[in-house]
N, C-alpha and C positions, 0 to 999 in steps of 0.2 A: 504494498500499498504504500501510495506515494502522500506524506502529510503538507499539508499546507504551510509551507515553513519560510518563506522569504516572501518580502514585501516588493511591491513593484518599483519602487525607490533604486533598488539594485540591478535592474535591467539596464540592458549593454546601454539605451540609448542615453542613459543620465549617468552612467557610473562615472566619467569621469569628474563630474562635479556633484556628485551623491553626497560627499561629505559637507554639502553647503544646504541641502535641502530637507525640510521636515521628514521626519522618518513615516514611512506608512503605518497606517493604524494595524494592518497586520504585521507583528513584529517578528525580526529575522531570527532564525536559529542556526546553532553552528551545524556544518558537514560532518561527517565520520571522520576521525582524526586519522591522516594519513600516516603512513609508516614512514620513520625519519632513518638516517642514517647521521651523519654528522651535522647538526644545526649549527646556525652561526647567527651573529647579530646584523642586521642589515642598515638600520639606521637607528641612531640615539635621539630621541625626541626630550628635550630637557633632561638629559642624562636617564632616561627611562627608554629602555632597548625595544625596537621590534625585530623579531628572528626571522629567520628564513622559512621557518614553519609557520609563522603567522601569516605572512605573504600567501604561503603556498595550500595553508587551509581557507583562507577566505576566497583564493581564485578557484580552488577546487568546486566551492561551496556554489560560487556566481556561474561557472560552467555548467554544473549541475542543473541549476534552476534554467538557463539558458537552453540547454537540451531536452528537458523537460518540456518547455514551452514552444519547441520547434524553430526557436530563433537562431538565425546565421551567427558563428562565433568571431569576433575580430580576432587577428593577428594576436598569438598567445601574447610575445614579448609586449606588445602593447597595453593588452590586458592586465599584465602583471605590473607594468609603469604606472596603470591607472588605481590598480588595487593598492599598490604602495603609498601613491598620494592620498587614497581616502584615508588608509589607516594612520597616517601621519596627521592629520585633519582631525580624525576621531580622538586619537592619543592626546593630542594639543587641548580640546576641548574637553575630554574626561577631566585632565589635571586640572583645569579653570573650574569644573565642577566639584570636584576634591575641595579644589580650595575655598570655593565657597559654601561649602557644606553640604550641598547636594548629594542626595544619595537615594536609593529605592530601597524603601522599607520591606519588612517582610509581608505585609497587607496587600501592597501595591503589587510586589512581583507573583503571589497568589492569584489576585484578580486580573494580571496578564497572563499568566498560565492557564484560567479558567477561560480567557477570551479564546486562547491559542485552541482550546481543545474543543470550544464551542463551534469554531471555524471549519474544525476538521469531523465534526457531527460526533466527537466521544466524549466520554470521561477522562478527568485528570488522572486516574489510574491508569484507564486504556490509554492516553497518551503516553505516558510513561512506556507502558511496555512496547507501544509502537516504536519508541524511540531506541528502547533496548535492541530491538530486532534489529533496526536501522543501522545498528551501529554508533548511534549517539550517545555520548557519555551525559549522563543528566546534570553531573555538576558543571560541564562546559555548556549544556543549554541554559541552565541557569546563569551561570555566568555572562552570558551573552544577551538574555533576556534583561539582567540588571545593566547592562551597557546601553541598551537601546531606550530603556524607561529612565534612565539618568540623561541620556543626550535630547531624548525630547522634553523633559522637565527642565534644562539649562535652555535649550532653545527658545520655548514659551516664554522664559523668564525674561530673558535677555532681550527676545523681539518684540512684546507687549507694550512696553513704555515707549518705543519708539514708533510705532504703526498709528496714526491718527488720519482719519479723513473726515475734511470738512463740508460742509453744506456746500460752500462755494466750488471747491473742487468737484462734487457731483454734478454743478450747474453746469460748469465748463465741459465736462465729458458729456454731458447730453447734449449741448449747442454741437460740440464736434462730430457727434454723431446724427446730426440731422441728414439727411438724404443731401450730397451734393456730389456732382461728376458722377460717379456711378452709380446714385440712386441710392447711396448709406450701405454698398456693399461692402461685408466683412468678410476676410478670408483669412484661413490658416492652412498654409502653407509648410511642406517640409522640401529641403534644399539639400542638393550636392552642388558643390563647386570644384570644379577641375581647375583648379588656376593656370593661367596662361601669363609669364608674367613679360614684362616689354621687353622687346628686343629679341624675343625668343625665335630661333631658326626655323623657317617655313616646316622643314623635316619634322622636326621636333614638336610642333603646333599639331602635325598631322598625327602624330602618334598620341599627344594628349586627347584630341577628338576622338579617336578611336578609343580610348580609356572612357571617356564620358559616354561613349554610345554604347560601350558593353555596361556600364553602370545602368543607363536608362533601359538596355533590354531587361537585364536582370531585374529592375522593379516591374517592367510591365510584366513580368513573366512570375510576379508577385513573390518576389524575395523580400524580406524584411528590408523595409527601406532606412528604419533607425540604425541598423545593424550597418547599411550600406554607407550611408552619413559618414557613422563613426570611423570606418575603414577607408573609405576613398576621400570625403569633403574635405577642403582646404578652408572653408568658411567656420567662423568662431562658433555658430551654433550647431557644429558638427556634434558638441558635448551633450546637447539636448535632442540626438537623433536627427539633429537637420530641422527641428522643428521651429517656427517663428513666432508661434502662436497666433491666436484670433485677434485680429487688428484691422480698421479702416482701410480701402483700399487705397487711399491716396497717402496711406504712411509706408507703401511697398512700392518696390520699383514699377515704373510704367511698364517695362519690358513683360515683368512677371503676371502684372494685371491681365495685361491684353492677351498674355499667351493661356491665361486662366478662367478668364471671367466666365466663357460660356461651358467650361467642364463641369461634368458631374465630380459629385465627392467620390476618391479614390483612384479618380484618371492620374496618368503620368505623362508629362510633356517634357520633350528636350532629346538632345541638346540644344542649348540656344546660346547663341555668343554674345558677348558683352564685352567691353574693354577690361573687366575682370578674367574673362574665361568661359568656360563653356558651365552652364546651369542646367542641372535636371529639377524637376519639379513635380511635386506629387500634392494634390488638392485632398487637403486631411477635411475641413471644415467649411462651409459659406452659408451666410446668413445674410440678413437684412438687419442694418441697425435699427434698434427700437425709437420708437417716439409716443407721446401721448396717445392710448388707445388705437395702438397699432393692431393689426389682425395677426393671429398668429394660428397656426394647424393644429388642434387638439385630435389625440387617438384615443380609443378604446380600445383595447385588446386584450386575448385571453392567451394562456400559455400553460405548457403542459412542462414539468422541469423535472429532471433525472439527474441524481448526483452521483458520480462515477467511483467507485470504492474496489475494495479487495474482490468484491462477489460481481462487480459490475465494471467491466473495463468501458474508455471512452467511446471505443467503436461499438461494442455490445450496445450501450446507450443509442448510439446513433441507427443502430439497426433495429433495435425495438422499438425507436419514435418514427422511423421511415416506414414500420409495419403500420403502425396506429394511424399514420397520415393516410396510408392507403385505405385502410379500413371506413374512416371518416368520409373519406371523399368516396367510395363508393355504396356508402350509406349503412354499411353493417354495425358501425359505432358511432356513437354522439362525441361530438369533442367534451362537451360537459362531464358526461358519464366516465369517459376515460380519465379527465383530471381529476374529479372526484376519488376515484378509485387509486390512481398511482402517482399524482404528481407531488414531487417534494418540496411544497412550496405552500407558505400561507394563504395564497388563493385558491389552493385545492376545494375546499368545503363551498366556494362560490362558483365552482366548475371552471377556475383557473381565470376567471375576470379579474382584470387588473385595473379596472375603471379607468377614469379619464387621465389623460396625461399629456404634459406639455414637452416641447422639444427640450432634451437636455436632462429629464428626469430618467431615464435608463441609459445603462451604459452604453459607449459608442456602437458596439459590435452588435448588440441586441437592437438599438433604435435603427441602425442603418438597415439592417433585414426586415425590421418591421415595416420602415419607409418605404421599401419598395413593394408591399403589398396594397391591393387594392382591399374593400371590404368585401368580407367573404371570403378571402383567400386564405390559404395555410402553407406557412413557409416550408421549406425542407429543413430537415433536423440540422439546427447549429450551436455551435460551441462558445460559449462566452466564459468568464472568468468567475460564473456562479456555478455552471456545469451545464448541462445539454436540454435544449430549447426545441420547444415545436411552439410556432407563434399563430394565432389567428387574429387578424385585424377585424374588429366587429363595426365599428363605426369611426366616420371622422365628421369634424363640425370646425366651425370659425370659431376662433376667442378673442379676447382683447387683453391688452396689459395695459392696465391703468397708470397714469403718472406717478403713483404712490410705488406700485409693484416696481416699475421700472427703476425708480429712484435706489428702492432698495437693491435690486440687481446692480446695478453702477455701484453702489457702497461697498457690495462685498467683491467685486471685481475689483476695483480700486485698493480696496484692504488686501485683497490676496498679492496684488501686484508690487505692494508697497513692502510687505513683509517678505514678499520672496526677495526684493532688492537688499532690505535690511538685514535679512539672515544671510546673504551671500557677503555682504558687506561686512557684516561680524565675524563671520569664519574666517575670512580673508586676514582680517583682522589679529583675531586670535592667532591663527597660523604665522603670521608674519611677526608676531612676539614670541613665539616659541625658536628656542636655538635648536634646530636640526644637524645632526653632524653624520655626514652619509660616512659607512664604512666601507659594505661589499654590494656588490650587485646583487638581487635576488636569483635565486636558481631556482625557479616553481619546478 
C-alpha cells in the first residue's frame, strides 16, 4: 500500500524554491533509510552538519514521490543540488525557530499524526503498522513530522505581521481588472525559454531551435510541463514549473497573448521566436476579470468516488468505474443507485450530488473534466488527487458575483500574493544570515 506521505510543495516544479513556500497541509514523511557505506559532512550550517545521507534520503524520497505520480524526473545532479539548497534553508530556519523557542509539543504532534492517518483512511495504530511494513522507522517519521510542524509555526509567526491588505489596494486592483484591451482577459501560462544569446552563430541558433522544437513536441505529447521547464528552461520562473500565475493579459508579453488568446486550456504553442530566444507556452488557465454583477457559469454535478487501496489498485478502480458507466448508459443501473451503494465520498447518501459549484471550487483535474461535459453526459473515469471519479453534469446556470464577493476574492488574492513575496524575502534573509561552510559535494 502506498501511503499519502508527501505534500505537493515537494514536487519538482516547485523544488528549487520549496524552502521558501508554505508547507503543504499534507505533512511530509521520511522515506526508508538507505543503506550507507561511509557517510560524510557535505555542508555546515552555523556549525551544524548536513551529511551526505541527509541529502540522499531526501533525494530518494522526492524521486519516489515523483515516480508514484508518473512525473518525469529532472537530471539527478540538478535534483541533488536543489535538494541540498532546500536542506540548507530548512536547517537555517529550524535554528531560527529554536532561538525563538518554537517547538512542536506532544499534543500538536499527535494531532498531525491523526491527520495523516485520516488522509490515508486508517487509524494511527494501522498507520504505524503500515510505516513499519514499508521500512519507515517510526522515530524518523516523528522527527520529520516535528520538523514540518515547527517550520509551519515559524513561517506563520514571521509572516503574519508583515502582510496587510488595505481597502485602497483592493480598489486599485478592481480598477486594474476592468475590461480593457483584451476585454479583461486573464491568463495563467507555463513557459519554457530556450535562450539565444546575442551574436550567436547561425548554426548554433539552429541547434537551439531544434532543442526548443523537441521540448514543444514532448509537451504536446503529454509530457509533464513543469518537469520540462525545470530541466530545459532558461527563464527565472523555471523553479515554479514555468508557471507565471494568473495575471491580466496586459501584464504579459504581447507575443504570448497573441499566441494564446484563442487557445483552450491545456493547449501548447511554440516555439515562438523573440529577441530573448525560443518560447514554448502552455495555457493552464484563462478567465475574464470580474466586475460588479459579472455573470459566471455555475455547474451542478454528481460523482462516484473510489479510493485506491491495497485491495483496489488505481487501474482496477478505473476498470470498475468504466463498467458502471456502461451500465448507466445502457439503462441497466442508475447513477444515483450506484453512488449510494459504492461511492466513498460524503455525497453518497445524496446519490453523488455535489450541489451547485462555481469555477475554482473543485481541484483543477476534476473541474477540467467536468467543464467538457454537457448536461446529462457522463465522463470517462478519471484520476484526481482524491481518488478515481465518474462525473455526471446535471445542470448549468448563470450566476453573478456581487461587488462584495468580488472584493473578498481580491482581498484573498492580494493577501496570498503578499504572503508569498514576504515569505520568499524572509527565507532569503534567514539564509543570508546563516554561515554556510561547504565541505564536500554530495554523492547521492
